[in-house]
N, C-alpha and C positions, 0 to 999 in steps of 0.2 A: 472292196475285196481284191487282193492281188491274184493274178492268174497263176496257175500251177506251172511247175517246170515242164510238165508234159505239154501244156498249151504253148509255152514259149518254144519248146523244141519243134512242135508242129509248125508254128509260124515261121521259125527260122528255116526249116527245111524247104519252105516255099521259095526261098531266094538264095539257096546255097547250091554249089556244085556237089556232085556225089563225092563220098569220102575217098581219100587217096592214101597211099602207103606213106608211112612216116619217112622223114628224111634221114640221111646218115648223121650220126652223132656229131661229126666234126663240121657240119655245114650250118650250125646255128641251132636255134630253138626247134625242137621236134615235138610231136604229140607225146611220146613217152616222157620226155623231160618236163613238158608242161604238166603231164599227169602227176609226176612226182611233186611238183610245186603245188598243184591244186589239192592233192591229197594231204599235204602238210597244212593247208588252210581249212579243209573239211574232210575228215577221214571217211565220211559217208558219201563223198562225191562219186558220181557214176560216169563212166566212159560211154559216149553215145555213138561211136564210130567215126565221127568227124570232130569231136570235141568233148565237152564235159558239162554236166549239170551238177550244181552244188548250191549250198546255202551259206550266206555270210550274214550274221546278225538278223536272222529270220527273213532275209531278202533272197529270193531265188536268183541265181546267176546261171547263165548259159554261155558257154564259150564254144565257138565254132572256128575251125581252122581249115585252110585249103593250102597244102604245101605247093601244089602246082602254081597257084596264083600268088603264093608267098604272102598270104594275108591271114590275120586272125581277127576275131571280133568277140568281145565280151558284151553281153546284153543283159539288162535288167528290165523286166516289164514294170511300168509305173501305173498306168491307168488307161482307160479307153480314150481314144482321141476325140470321139464325137462329144460335143459339149464343151470342148476347150473354148474359152472366150478369147476375143482379140487381145485382151490385156494379158491373159495367161500365155498366149503364143508369143506376144512381144517380150514377156518376162523371160521365157526360156531362151529366146534368141539373144537377149541381153546377157544372160548367164553363159551362153555358148561363147560369147565374146570375151567375158572377163572373169567369171567365177567358176565355171565348169572345168576350165583348164584342159587336161588331156581327155576327160570324159566329155560327152556331148548328149544333149537331148535330141531325139529324133522321132519321127513318126513313120511307121510302116504297118501295113496290114491292119489299120484301124486302131493302133495302139500308140501311146507315147512310151518311149523307151529311154533308158540311160544306156549309152554305148561307149565302148573304147575300141578303137580300131588301130592296128599296127602291122607293119610287115612282120611276118612270122620268123624268118631266119634271123633277122637282126634284133629280135626281141630278147632282152636280158631279163633275168629273174626278177630283179628289183623293179624294172619297168612293168612287168606283168603284174606283180603284187600291187604296185602303186595304181596301175590302171584299173584293177579290180576294185580296190578300195575307193578310188575316185568315182567309179561307176555306181557302186553301192551308195556312196554319199550323195550323188545327185538325185538318186531315188529317195533316200531318206529325207533330204532337205527340200524336195519338191513342195512348193506351196509356202515355203518359209524363206530360207536363205538362198536356195538354188545354187548350192556350192559343192564343189568336189572335195572341199576340206584341205586342199593342197596349196592354199594361198589365193592370191587374186591379182589379176592384171590391173594396174592402177588407172588406166585411161578409160575404163568403161563406166557404166551406170550403176553397177551393183553396190559399190562402196557408198555412194550417196544415198541409195535406197536403204541400205542397212543402217547407215548413220541416222536417217530420218526415223527409222523404227526405234533405235536406241533413244533418240531425243524425245520422241513421243512417249515412250515408256517412262523415261526419267521425269517428264512433266506430270504424268499420271500419278507417279509415286511421290511427288513433292510433299504432299500433305500427310504422308504416313510417318 
C-alpha cells in the first residue's frame, strides 16, 4: 500500500527549511509559476506553503521548494525501506547509474523514494515536467525495469539485465 500525500508531506517537513516568500517573476522559476505548471498537470493539486501535493497516474507526488537555498525536490513514496534485500538495493543503485536518469531512488525516514532535485531558479517548465514524469516512472517501474522512461545511459548494467529478461521470455514463449 502506498503512503498518502499527507504522510509524504509530514516526512518531507522533517528535513525541510520553513517556507519562504516566492521569488520575483524575472529571477527564474517561482512557486507561483510552478503552481501554474502543476495545476495544468493535476487540477486538484494542493499548495502546501512550500510546495505542492498532487497525483499523476494514481501516484502521489510531493514537491517542496526553498527559494533561499535555490532548490526544489519532487518526491514519490515507493515503499518501506525495511525489508529491502541486498539485491534490491544493488538494483536501485544500478538504476541510479543508467536508467533512472534525472530521477533517483533514495532512502529517507525509513522509506524508499523516487526523487528529482534541481536548482529552483534555473528550472525550466519542460525540465520540471520531465522530472515529475521521470520520478513517477521510477516508482511505477520499481521491481521491474527500474526506469525513468527517458532513455538509458548505455554504459551501465540495466540494458543487459533488461535484455536477459527479454531473452528469457522469448525462450519461454518459443513453444507457443
